[in-house]
Short mmCIF file of the C-alpha atoms (twelve columns), coordinates in Angstrom:
data_MODEL
# 
_entry.id   MODEL 
# 
loop_
_atom_site.group_PDB 
_atom_site.id 
_atom_site.type_symbol 
_atom_site.label_atom_id 
_atom_site.label_alt_id 
_atom_site.label_comp_id 
_atom_site.label_asym_id 
_atom_site.label_seq_id 
_atom_site.Cartn_x 
_atom_site.Cartn_y 
_atom_site.Cartn_z 
_atom_site.pdbx_PDB_model_num 
ATOM 1   C CA . MET A 1   8.172   14.243  0.768   1 
ATOM 2   C CA . LYS A 2   7.086   13.009  -2.645  1 
ATOM 3   C CA . GLN A 3   9.181   10.140  -3.943  1 
ATOM 4   C CA . CYS A 4   9.325   7.541   -6.687  1 
ATOM 5   C CA . HIS A 5   7.482   4.285   -5.987  1 
ATOM 6   C CA . LYS A 6   10.280  2.248   -7.577  1 
ATOM 7   C CA . CYS A 7   13.573  3.650   -6.278  1 
ATOM 8   C CA . GLY A 8   12.471  6.024   -3.526  1 
ATOM 9   C CA . LYS A 9   14.221  9.066   -4.974  1 
ATOM 10  C CA . GLU A 10  12.583  12.328  -3.957  1 
ATOM 11  C CA . TRP A 11  10.744  14.242  -6.672  1 
ATOM 12  C CA . GLY A 12  12.006  17.803  -6.763  1 
ATOM 13  C CA . GLY A 13  9.438   19.215  -9.163  1 
ATOM 14  C CA . GLY A 14  8.133   22.648  -8.303  1 
ATOM 15  C CA . LYS A 15  4.648   21.804  -9.569  1 
ATOM 16  C CA . LYS A 16  1.783   20.251  -7.616  1 
ATOM 17  C CA . ARG A 17  2.036   17.055  -9.675  1 
ATOM 18  C CA . PRO A 18  4.281   15.658  -12.385 1 
ATOM 19  C CA . GLY A 19  3.326   15.647  -16.046 1 
ATOM 20  C CA . PRO A 20  1.968   12.479  -17.689 1 
ATOM 21  C CA . LYS A 21  5.300   11.696  -19.379 1 
ATOM 22  C CA . GLU A 22  7.634   12.838  -16.593 1 
ATOM 23  C CA . PHE A 23  10.266  10.305  -15.497 1 
ATOM 24  C CA . CYS A 24  12.190  9.717   -12.270 1 
ATOM 25  C CA . ASP A 25  15.797  10.943  -12.455 1 
ATOM 26  C CA . GLY A 26  16.991  7.891   -10.522 1 
ATOM 27  C CA . CYS A 27  15.362  4.935   -12.286 1 
ATOM 28  C CA . SER A 28  13.434  6.342   -15.286 1 
ATOM 29  C CA . ALA A 29  10.071  5.127   -13.965 1 
ATOM 30  C CA . TYR A 30  6.973   7.167   -14.699 1 
ATOM 31  C CA . LEU A 31  6.181   9.578   -11.873 1 
ATOM 32  C CA . ARG A 32  2.537   10.210  -12.765 1 
ATOM 33  C CA . CYS A 33  1.323   6.647   -12.348 1 
ATOM 34  C CA . CYS A 34  -1.120  4.807   -10.125 1 
ATOM 35  C CA . LEU A 35  1.628   3.455   -7.863  1 
ATOM 36  C CA . ASN A 36  2.656   7.019   -6.939  1 
ATOM 37  C CA . CYS A 37  -0.914  8.247   -6.402  1 
ATOM 38  C CA . ARG A 38  -2.303  8.786   -2.921  1 
ATOM 39  C CA . PHE A 39  -5.618  7.215   -3.982  1 
ATOM 40  C CA . TYR A 40  -4.019  3.904   -5.044  1 
ATOM 41  C CA . ASP A 41  -5.172  0.941   -2.950  1 
ATOM 42  C CA . GLU A 42  -4.904  -2.751  -3.805  1 
ATOM 43  C CA . SER A 43  -8.186  -3.573  -2.081  1 
ATOM 44  C CA . ALA A 44  -10.332 -0.833  -3.666  1 
ATOM 45  C CA . HIS A 45  -12.450 -1.064  -6.842  1 
ATOM 46  C CA . ASN A 46  -10.156 -0.513  -9.842  1 
ATOM 47  C CA . LYS A 47  -7.414  -0.314  -7.179  1 
ATOM 48  C CA . CYS A 48  -8.353  3.319   -6.587  1 
ATOM 49  C CA . TYR A 49  -10.253 5.090   -3.771  1 
ATOM 50  C CA . ILE A 50  -11.998 7.298   -6.351  1 
ATOM 51  C CA . PRO A 51  -14.881 5.080   -7.546  1 
ATOM 52  C CA . THR A 52  -15.402 6.902   -10.853 1 
ATOM 53  C CA . THR A 53  -11.897 6.370   -12.231 1 
ATOM 54  C CA . GLU A 54  -11.441 4.193   -15.272 1 
ATOM 55  C CA . TRP A 55  -9.469  0.949   -15.157 1 
ATOM 56  C CA . VAL A 56  -5.746  1.376   -15.771 1 
ATOM 57  C CA . SER A 57  -4.096  -1.921  -16.673 1 
ATOM 58  C CA . ASP A 58  -0.490  -0.785  -16.208 1 
ATOM 59  C CA . LYS A 59  -0.337  0.702   -12.705 1 
ATOM 60  C CA . ALA A 60  3.351   1.626   -13.124 1 
ATOM 61  C CA . GLY A 61  2.817   3.208   -16.535 1 
ATOM 62  C CA . GLY A 62  2.272   6.915   -17.091 1 
ATOM 63  C CA . ASN A 63  -1.334  8.047   -17.365 1 
ATOM 64  C CA . PHE A 64  -3.515  11.110  -17.783 1 
ATOM 65  C CA . CYS A 65  -5.801  10.579  -14.760 1 
ATOM 66  C CA . ASP A 66  -7.308  13.879  -13.605 1 
ATOM 67  C CA . GLU A 67  -7.631  12.582  -10.045 1 
ATOM 68  C CA . PHE A 68  -3.890  11.955  -9.616  1 
ATOM 69  C CA . GLU A 69  -2.339  13.373  -6.441  1 
ATOM 70  C CA . PHE A 70  1.218   12.465  -5.542  1 
ATOM 71  C CA . ALA A 71  1.368   10.254  -2.451  1 
ATOM 72  C CA . ASP A 72  3.086   11.918  0.469   1 
ATOM 73  C CA . ASP A 73  5.356   9.935   2.807   1 
ATOM 74  C CA . GLU A 74  3.962   11.675  5.886   1 
ATOM 75  C CA . THR A 75  0.415   10.613  5.001   1 
ATOM 76  C CA . ASP A 76  1.532   7.059   4.251   1 
ATOM 77  C CA . ALA A 77  3.424   6.866   7.546   1 
ATOM 78  C CA . LYS A 78  0.267   7.791   9.448   1 
ATOM 79  C CA . ARG A 79  -1.687  5.102   7.571   1 
ATOM 80  C CA . GLY A 80  1.025   2.516   8.226   1 
ATOM 81  C CA . LYS A 81  0.883   3.030   12.009  1 
ATOM 82  C CA . LYS A 82  -2.718  1.793   12.148  1 
ATOM 83  C CA . LYS A 83  -1.869  -1.662  10.836  1 
ATOM 84  C CA . PRO A 84  0.370   -2.857  13.707  1 
ATOM 85  C CA . ALA A 85  -2.020  -1.359  16.272  1 
ATOM 86  C CA . ALA A 86  -4.926  -3.229  14.698  1 
ATOM 87  C CA . ARG A 87  -2.917  -6.471  14.657  1 
ATOM 88  C CA . ASP A 88  -2.023  -6.045  18.348  1 
ATOM 89  C CA . THR A 89  -5.660  -5.472  19.260  1 
ATOM 90  C CA . PHE A 90  -6.698  -8.547  17.264  1 
ATOM 91  C CA . ASN A 91  -4.051  -10.665 19.006  1 
ATOM 92  C CA . GLN A 92  -5.191  -9.433  22.423  1 
ATOM 93  C CA . LEU A 93  -8.747  -10.489 21.662  1 
ATOM 94  C CA . PHE A 94  -8.124  -13.807 19.950  1 
ATOM 95  C CA . GLY A 95  -4.543  -14.703 20.796  1 
ATOM 96  C CA . ASP A 96  -1.599  -14.964 18.477  1 
ATOM 97  C CA . SER A 97  -2.478  -17.658 15.954  1 
ATOM 98  C CA . GLN A 98  1.199   -18.237 15.159  1 
ATOM 99  C CA . ASP A 99  1.716   -19.795 18.602  1 
ATOM 100 C CA . GLU A 100 -0.828  -22.523 17.840  1 
ATOM 101 C CA . VAL A 101 0.589   -23.571 14.486  1 
ATOM 102 C CA . GLY A 102 2.125   -27.020 14.648  1 
ATOM 103 C CA . ALA A 103 0.104   -28.328 17.612  1 
ATOM 104 C CA . GLY A 104 0.719   -32.052 17.875  1 
ATOM 105 C CA . PRO A 105 -1.257  -35.106 19.024  1 
ATOM 106 C CA . ALA A 106 -0.291  -34.507 22.680  1 
ATOM 107 C CA . ASP A 107 -1.970  -31.098 22.571  1 
ATOM 108 C CA . PHE A 108 -5.064  -32.669 20.999  1 
ATOM 109 C CA . GLU A 109 -5.311  -35.315 23.709  1 
ATOM 110 C CA . LYS A 110 -4.767  -32.739 26.447  1 
ATOM 111 C CA . LEU A 111 -7.624  -30.708 25.043  1 
ATOM 112 C CA . PHE A 112 -10.116 -33.528 24.363  1 
ATOM 113 C CA . GLY A 113 -8.905  -36.364 26.555  1 
ATOM 114 C CA . ASP A 114 -8.724  -40.000 25.466  1 
# 
């Protein structure tokens, strides 16, 4: 299901991808923008998995990128499942760091003695 990054309304276009100036029916946001692209990633160079793309300053603005592919919820759901599993594995190895926040002087003395 292809949907708007801003309001979540499903895009019902019959084409493979929306046009550069196509808007969402629900919120009037651009549909062909970086935030709707499957290659968009905050941690990647230029915030895009495709290394040859040019910098786009307005990620929510419409653009003419040839690499644009509409993000699919099913693909994103599969990617999202890896994060909690990775966090659980990390916590099993190193413990949950949130439990140790706020350790007081008594814990320090118990650990190191007088």
